[in-house]
C-alpha positions, 0 to 999 in steps of 0.5 A: 500500500502506498499513498497512491493506492495499491501498487503491483511490484515484481520480485525476484528470488535469489537464483532469478536475480543471478539469471537476470544479471548474467542472462544468456540466450544460448541453450548451451549456457542454460545447464551451466547457469542453473548450476552456477546460480542455484548451487554455487553462488548461494552456497558462497553467499551463505558459507563463503565457499562452495564444495563439490559433493563427494560421490557416495563410496560404493559398497565393497562387494569383493569377496574376502580371501577366506571366502574365495579359498573356501569356495575353491575347496568346496568346488574341487573337493569332489574332483579327482585332483590331488590335494597338491593340485587342488591347492595350486588351482585355488592359489592361481584362481585367487591370484587372478581375482586379487593381483596384489597377492601375485608375488606371494601366490607364485612363491607358494606354488613354487614351494608346493611344486618343489616339495612334491617334486619327488620320483614318487610324485612327479613322473617322467614322460616314460613313466607316464606312458608306463602308468597309462599302459598299466591302468588300461592293461595295455601290452606295452607302454606309450612311448615317451616321444608320443607322450611329449607330443600329446602334452605339447598338443594339449598346450602343457609344454612347448618344444625348443629344438637344439641342434648340435654339430660334431667335429665331423660336421654331423648334426644332431637334434635334441628336444628341450621341453618347457612348461607353459603356464597351463602346464605348471598346474601339473608339471614341474622342472627338476634339476639332475645330472645328465646320464652321460656327463656331470652337467646339471640339466633340467627335466620336465616331470609330471604329476600322475593327475596329468592323465586326466587332462590328456588323451593318449588313447589315440596313440595306443595302436 
């Protein structure tokens, strides 16, 4: 009410005032203006500062190491894998999900393989062929050359051909076998003296369980 009677008066809320002062017709500016005038400037006026809201931290749903190990044990307990191979399989599975434990997992796997790498546990390709023949009642064992070929075809080992030439110019070929990452689940490398000299050489040896993942039946005849 004024001396002249009732008057109409336009009012602006705080955001509207800012819009009016910094008005822009560009549609690109609208979202920025809305954020600036409705959030930033009022916050600065009230508190003297503006802080970007922190996103809520996502709940950690990653299973614990104990849960992973227990799950692995539950799944593998019903298989025919040896206790050593079950442990190695679980370690490699946990390592895949938790890369931060890779150094420790590799040390543990190596220790298990080293401890268990005995003549009674890890067998040569010759012994693997003999064991296979014994289990199936075959008249003769599978040759070690064939066992190695099947192991290679299964992706468990790779072959390096070493060529040597004697003083007469005659060449000889020797296959050097190397475990693959997959092969490390069933095989290990042992070191022993060579049969013909005192030099220490490496040999790939296999757990009997490897017969569960390779097929020698096609080589029986």
